[in-house]
VEXTOR-917303 format. One line per field, with one value per residue: residue number from 1; residue in one letter; x, y, z of N, C-alpha, C in turn. Coordinates in steps of 0.02 Angstrom, whole numbers. Atoms other than C-alpha are relative to their C-alpha. Layout:
nr: [NUM:...] .
rest: [a:...] .
n_x: [X:...] .
n_y: [Y:...] .
n_z: [Z:...] .
ca_x: [X:...] .
ca_y: [Y:...] .
ca_z: [Z:...] .
c_x: [X:...] .
c_y: [Y:...] .
c_z: [Z:...] .
// end
This chain:
nr: [1:2:3:4:5:6:7:8:9:10:11:12:13:14:15:16:17:18:19:20:21:22:23:24:25:26:27:28:29:30:31:32:33:34:35:36:37:38:39:40:41:42:43:44:45:46:47:48:49:50:51:52:53:54:55:56:57:58:59:60:61:62:63:64:65:66:67:68:69:70:71:72:73:74:75:76:77:78:79:80:81:82:83:84:85:86:87:88:89:90:91:92:93:94:95:96:97:98:99:100:101:102:103:104:105:106:107:108:109:110:111:112:113:114:115:116:117:118:119:120:121:122:123:124:125:126:127:128:129:130:131:132:133:134:135:136:137:138:139:140:141:142:143:144:145:146:147:148:149:150:151:152:153:154:155:156:157:158:159:160:161:162:163:164:165:166:167:168:169:170:171:172:173:174:175:176:177:178:179:180:181:182:183:184:185:186:187:188:189:190:191:192:193:194:195:196:197:198:199:200:201:202:203:204:205:206:207:208:209:210:211:212:213:214:215:216:217:218:219:220:221:222:223:224:225:226:227:228:229:230:231:232:233:234:235:236:237:238:239:240:241:242:243:244:245:246:247] .
rest: [m:r:l:f:l:a:f:i:f:s:c:i:f:l:f:a:s:e:t:t:a:s:s:y:a:n:d:d:f:d:a:e:f:n:d:t:q:n:q:e:l:f:d:p:l:s:s:y:n:e:s:m:t:t:f:n:d:s:f:y:e:y:i:l:k:p:t:a:e:g:y:a:f:i:v:p:q:q:a:r:n:g:i:s:n:f:f:d:n:l:l:f:p:i:r:f:a:n:n:l:l:q:l:k:f:f:n:a:v:e:e:s:e:r:f:m:i:n:s:t:m:g:i:l:g:f:r:d:l:a:d:e:e:l:g:i:k:a:h:d:e:d:l:g:q:t:l:g:y:y:g:l:g:s:g:f:h:i:v:l:p:f:l:g:p:s:n:v:r:d:l:v:g:l:s:g:d:m:w:l:n:p:i:n:y:f:e:a:r:h:l:n:l:l:k:n:q:e:q:a:l:a:t:t:a:f:f:t:i:n:e:t:s:l:h:v:k:e:y:a:q:l:k:k:d:a:i:k:l:y:p:f:m:r:s:l:y:e:s:r:r:n:k:l:i:h:e] .
n_x: [-11:-65:-37:4:-34:-73:-19:2:-64:-53:0:-19:-69:-56:-16:-51:-76:-19:-2:-53:-62:-37:-6:27:-40:-46:-34:25:65:44:10:51:56:23:21:70:45:5:23:66:5:79:16:76:22:-30:38:-4:-77:-25:29:-28:-59:13:20:-56:-45:24:-36:-76:-18:34:-12:-63:-59:0:-26:-74:-47:4:-29:-75:-26:-6:-41:-67:-2:-31:53:47:-32:-14:77:13:-44:35:58:-37:-24:57:37:-45:38:30:-68:-41:38:6:-63:9:35:-33:-67:-56:-14:-54:42:41:-62:-8:66:-14:-52:10:38:-41:-47:30:36:-45:-33:22:60:68:9:-2:-68:-9:-70:-10:-22:-46:-51:-6:15:49:67:61:22:77:40:51:45:11:-51:-10:59:-31:-45:23:32:75:9:25:81:29:-26:53:-31:33:19:-77:-58:-24:-2:-10:31:42:-57:-31:47:5:-68:6:52:-38:-66:22:-8:-76:1:6:56:66:-2:0:51:33:5:56:22:45:-2:-5:-64:-49:10:-17:-69:-19:0:-57:-75:1:-10:-59:-53:7:-16:-75:-31:2:-45:-68:-3:65:-12:-8:64:10:-41:24:62:-22:-9:62:45:60:-33:11:-42:-63:-8:2:-70:-55:13:-3:-80:-34:9:-43:-64:-21:15:-62:-62] .
n_y: [-48:-30:51:-3:-54:7:49:-12:-53:51:30:-51:-37:49:16:-59:12:57:4:-43:4:71:-23:53:19:56:27:65:-12:21:63:3:-10:53:54:0:-3:62:36:-17:-37:3:-77:7:-62:-25:-63:-50:-4:-33:-59:-38:-25:-63:-61:-26:-23:-64:-42:-12:-36:-61:-25:20:-14:-77:-33:14:-46:-68:4:11:-64:-49:29:32:74:14:-5:49:56:-9:14:75:17:-9:45:73:17:10:74:38:49:35:41:25:55:65:30:42:63:54:38:-36:-33:-49:-52:-48:-40:-66:-50:-50:-40:-42:-37:-42:-32:-39:-46:-52:-38:-4:-62:17:54:-40:30:80:6:65:24:-39:4:65:48:42:-11:12:69:-5:52:-14:57:45:26:40:47:46:21:49:41:-23:-26:-67:-13:-39:-74:-56:-68:-44:-59:-50:33:35:82:31:63:30:6:-64:-35:23:-32:-82:-11:6:-43:-68:-19:-38:-58:-61:-49:7:-32:-73:-35:-69:-33:14:69:14:61:-25:-27:63:35:-48:0:68:6:-66:23:52:-27:-43:58:27:-42:-10:71:3:-49:20:56:-20:25:73:20:-8:53:76:3:8:87:30:17:-15:-32:37:61:-22:-35:57:36:-38:2:70:21:-48:21:71:-10:-28:35:45:-32] .
n_z: [55:-4:27:74:35:-16:41:62:1:0:71:47:-29:20:67:36:-24:31:72:31:-13:48:69:41:65:-18:64:34:0:63:-12:-60:10:49:-25:-37:53:24:-39:-5:-49:-15:4:1:3:60:37:-40:-1:65:-5:-44:31:50:-29:-24:58:18:-59:2:61:9:-65:-43:45:1:-60:-14:51:-19:-58:19:43:-53:-51:25:-11:-71:-49:8:-18:-72:-20:3:-57:-61:7:1:-65:-50:0:-41:-45:45:15:-56:-35:61:7:-46:9:55:-24:29:-51:15:29:-55:-30:39:12:-60:8:45:-32:-43:30:42:-36:-31:33:63:-4:1:55:55:44:-4:-17:-9:74:33:-35:-23:45:-28:53:-28:19:11:-16:-21:-21:53:16:-57:4:63:-15:-30:52:16:61:10:20:68:17:-8:8:-51:38:-2:-25:48:-14:-61:-11:-67:-49:-12:-35:-78:-22:-4:-49:-61:-4:-18:-65:-6:42:-31:24:-29:-77:-1:-42:12:-64:-32:0:43:51:60:8:11:65:44:2:22:68:22:-5:48:71:12:10:53:62:1:21:81:33:10:35:49:71:-7:9:62:26:-9:50:76:16:-3:54:-28:-66:-46:-7:-9:-56:-36:6:-14:-71:-33:7:-51:-57:-9:10:-70:-59:2:-7] .
ca_x: [-4683:-4523:-4440:-4506:-4437:-4275:-4267:-4300:-4161:-4046:-4075:-4051:-3887:-3810:-3856:-3779:-3627:-3617:-3649:-3545:-3402:-3360:-3312:-3394:-3242:-3156:-3026:-3116:-3286:-3331:-3299:-3398:-3538:-3554:-3553:-3704:-3789:-3772:-3852:-4046:-4103:-4272:-4355:-4550:-4556:-4479:-4620:-4621:-4424:-4414:-4543:-4464:-4287:-4355:-4427:-4265:-4161:-4281:-4252:-4072:-4061:-4191:-4169:-4029:-3897:-3935:-3936:-3774:-3693:-3756:-3688:-3517:-3507:-3523:-3434:-3238:-3200:-3087:-3223:-3334:-3209:-3182:-3384:-3377:-3232:-3331:-3488:-3374:-3301:-3477:-3527:-3377:-3510:-3571:-3403:-3335:-3484:-3506:-3318:-3342:-3479:-3385:-3238:-3125:-3049:-2887:-3010:-3109:-2944:-2905:-3066:-3049:-2885:-2942:-3082:-2976:-2847:-2961:-3075:-2938:-2797:-2899:-3026:-3176:-3145:-3137:-2963:-2930:-2766:-2769:-2760:-2661:-2533:-2524:-2602:-2732:-2888:-3065:-3152:-3327:-3440:-3627:-3764:-3815:-3638:-3633:-3797:-3719:-3561:-3653:-3732:-3903:-3957:-3997:-4183:-4278:-4217:-4311:-4287:-4326:-4402:-4239:-4138:-4114:-4058:-4071:-4132:-4229:-4060:-3997:-4159:-4158:-3976:-4015:-4163:-4031:-3889:-4006:-3983:-3794:-3823:-3776:-3891:-4033:-3983:-3972:-4070:-4176:-4186:-4325:-4343:-4472:-4521:-4554:-4396:-4297:-4376:-4341:-4158:-4130:-4194:-4096:-3937:-3978:-4011:-3865:-3752:-3829:-3807:-3629:-3589:-3662:-3566:-3408:-3459:-3588:-3505:-3498:-3682:-3677:-3531:-3623:-3781:-3687:-3650:-3827:-3930:-4087:-4056:-4149:-4067:-3908:-3919:-3985:-3829:-3721:-3789:-3798:-3628:-3555:-3624:-3576:-3408:-3404:-3476:-3332:-3191] .
ca_y: [-74:1:-169:-182:-18:-51:-203:-130:18:-121:-212:-61:-8:-189:-231:-68:-98:-271:-244:-85:-118:-281:-240:-407:-410:-571:-654:-812:-736:-803:-978:-953:-882:-1018:-1148:-1068:-1044:-1230:-1275:-1290:-1152:-1177:-1007:-1015:-828:-803:-683:-581:-586:-521:-377:-318:-318:-208:-98:-84:-51:93:161:154:230:376:411:334:360:548:587:505:593:765:715:667:834:929:817:785:593:614:661:532:391:451:438:265:227:286:180:26:40:65:-112:-181:-279:-364:-433:-462:-577:-684:-713:-785:-888:-963:-1000:-884:-826:-744:-644:-579:-527:-427:-354:-284:-229:-133:-59:11:75:156:236:312:358:340:487:384:269:415:345:150:164:-25:-66:79:73:-106:-197:-272:-301:-315:-488:-461:-585:-575:-695:-758:-812:-896:-996:-1056:-1088:-1212:-1298:-1208:-1198:-1038:-1075:-994:-828:-669:-492:-368:-197:-63:-198:-300:-496:-605:-771:-860:-892:-710:-637:-730:-670:-478:-498:-561:-440:-294:-317:-277:-138:18:124:45:125:295:401:551:690:658:480:514:366:453:552:391:321:480:477:296:319:487:408:253:360:475:312:234:383:406:221:238:381:295:146:229:144:-36:-69:-18:-131:-281:-238:-237:-428:-466:-549:-542:-436:-547:-716:-628:-536:-691:-805:-661:-643:-834:-869:-725:-770:-962:-906:-796:-924:-1054:-933] .
ca_z: [1287:1355:1332:1148:1102:1191:1091:928:964:1007:848:746:849:829:655:594:691:624:443:424:530:425:242:169:51:117:0:3:-11:-188:-126:34:-56:-191:-65:32:-136:-170:-7:12:121:213:178:223:220:49:-26:120:140:-43:-16:132:55:-80:45:141:-18:-57:116:107:-68:-47:141:234:98:61:233:269:118:187:358:274:182:344:470:436:415:570:671:602:635:816:842:770:892:1029:987:957:1124:1211:1153:1255:1373:1224:1160:1326:1390:1223:1220:1399:1358:1205:1331:1235:1387:1307:1196:1340:1420:1268:1256:1436:1402:1246:1345:1481:1368:1248:1387:1466:1357:1204:1276:1306:1159:1037:979:961:1043:1089:900:834:970:1031:887:1013:890:939:947:887:965:991:1065:900:873:1045:1012:845:922:1037:892:880:709:621:588:436:360:404:350:471:416:419:506:365:355:500:564:703:797:782:825:989:1006:986:1107:1235:1188:1214:1402:1386:1260:1352:1240:1329:1495:1440:1565:1527:1652:1769:1722:1596:1485:1337:1354:1375:1214:1124:1177:1143:967:932:982:873:722:745:758:606:495:558:526:347:308:321:223:96:-65:4:-20:-191:-226:-158:-275:-435:-419:-380:-507:-387:-230:-104:-135:-152:17:105:45:92:269:308:236:343:499:479:442:609:712:661:679] .
c_x: [67:55:19:37:63:33:15:70:53:17:30:82:44:10:39:77:29:11:49:71:43:-3:-37:53:66:32:-38:-85:-37:0:-53:-69:-28:-13:-69:-53:-21:-36:-82:-27:-82:-30:-82:-22:39:-29:8:69:12:-34:35:83:-4:-16:62:46:-25:14:62:17:-44:-4:59:68:15:10:66:51:1:36:71:20:3:57:64:-3:41:-40:-50:28:14:-70:-6:49:-32:-62:28:13:-51:-30:52:-40:-24:50:18:-42:-5:72:5:-35:27:71:53:24:56:-36:-35:46:18:-48:-5:57:-20:-44:32:47:-35:-55:36:50:-14:-68:-60:-18:-4:53:-1:70:25:23:66:67:35:-31:-60:-74:-56:-15:-77:-40:-68:-43:-22:61:13:-47:24:66:0:-42:-70:8:-25:-80:-8:28:-59:37:-46:-3:64:46:39:-5:6:-23:-17:59:30:-44:-3:66:-1:-52:46:57:-23:16:67:10:-1:-49:-63:-11:13:-67:-21:-13:-73:-33:-54:4:-4:58:54:-3:35:83:35:7:44:62:2:13:61:66:-6:17:81:40:-11:36:75:7:-62:13:5:-60:-12:52:-25:-57:30:0:-57:-47:-77:20:-17:36:71:23:-13:56:49:5:20:69:54:7:12:66:28:-3:69:75:24] .
c_y: [36:-60:-21:44:-5:-55:24:52:-44:-44:45:7:-70:-22:47:-3:-58:-7:55:-3:-68:17:-47:-22:-38:-24:-56:5:-28:-70:-16:4:-51:-65:9:-1:-75:-45:19:34:-7:78:3:75:40:60:57:24:52:68:53:22:49:55:29:30:68:44:30:43:64:38:2:37:71:33:-6:44:66:1:2:68:53:-24:-31:-85:-2:-10:-61:-69:3:-22:-78:-32:-10:-57:-81:-33:7:-66:-55:-60:-60:-64:-44:-76:-50:-23:-51:-49:-50:-31:28:44:55:56:46:36:60:59:39:40:61:47:42:54:62:55:45:38:17:45:-29:-37:34:-35:-78:-6:-85:-32:38:2:-63:-57:-52:9:-31:-74:6:-62:23:-70:-49:-43:-56:-55:-39:-43:-77:-48:15:19:67:13:34:72:48:75:44:78:45:-35:-37:-82:-14:-66:-16:10:75:37:-9:31:77:11:-15:42:72:13:35:51:76:53:-5:24:73:28:71:40:-14:-64:1:-52:19:34:-54:-20:43:-2:-60:1:55:-18:-55:33:32:-59:-40:39:6:-65:-13:49:-22:-69:6:-34:-70:-23:-8:-47:-79:-8:-14:-70:-37:0:26:22:-34:-58:15:20:-54:-42:35:-2:-67:-22:36:-24:-74:8:37:-50:-61:41:-6] .
c_z: [10:-27:-75:-21:13:-44:-67:-1:0:-59:-46:16:-17:-66:-42:14:-31:-73:-30:23:-37:-71:-39:-51:37:-60:-14:-6:-59:27:66:-28:-49:42:39:-54:-19:49:-8:64:15:7:-9:0:-62:-25:51:15:-57:-3:51:-21:-54:36:39:-55:-15:60:5:-61:2:77:35:-36:-10:56:25:-39:12:58:-11:-25:50:62:-30:15:66:54:6:23:80:26:-11:48:60:15:19:79:56:-6:25:32:-52:-18:48:26:-51:7:58:-9:-52:34:-30:50:-15:-49:42:40:-42:-16:58:-2:-64:36:46:-38:-38:38:29:-50:-68:-3:-10:-57:-76:-54:20:12:10:-67:-27:26:18:-35:42:-40:40:-10:9:11:28:28:-55:-13:54:0:-56:27:51:-32:-12:-77:-13:-10:-73:0:6:-18:32:-28:42:29:-52:12:75:-8:64:56:15:33:71:23:5:56:73:1:17:74:20:-46:38:-19:30:74:-2:36:-18:62:19:-3:-43:-57:-69:-25:-14:-68:-51:4:-30:-83:-44:-2:-49:-64:-14:-24:-70:-68:2:-35:-87:-40:-15:-39:-68:-57:11:-20:-79:-41:6:-51:-68:-15:3:-53:27:69:54:9:5:73:52:8:40:79:36:-5:55:65:17:3:73:52:-1:0:65] .
// end
């Protein structure tokens, strides 16, 4: 039970960081999206996926978005940026390990440099001094990308409750990355299992609200181009993941 809940919390944490940290606004987005649209996608769960996309969209519009907007009204953007940087720094083990697994040794070294600089001079990562002062960018990699790097296909598409678009390969990747996600190692006082779960859930919810508050307009910008929301989001997700794997 504990591992299952840790997996769920890890999924939310990773998905939120992945979808909000990237703007989706790539210069070659149109060509990339059209290429994926022209491909035949194996989608045996299409009816379920479409229903779950509608559910997730409603959850975002009526619960997450208003909460994030209220939070943004109270908390200054500079503070929210600092919190985002802190969580990004916290995810260093996932990026470091997957860069090593993909034999991207230079990127792994830069990730180590970023972590040391931001954790010390950047005050526990609240400032991204490695990027601001030295131009050392993050190299975002996860186990789903690592599996794709070694040729594993994506499998069929699946939309997860609250978490959004995914596929079989990335779902396996998330379950592996949870072991490197520091949020799953937060300990409650007296090592009470229920309190551990509550801490992880509260931390994840806080992270998600903070990230959403920084990117609240992006989802609306995406939706306005969608004739049908589910096929659009499916193609967008799969094309973006393919691009990340081949970078």
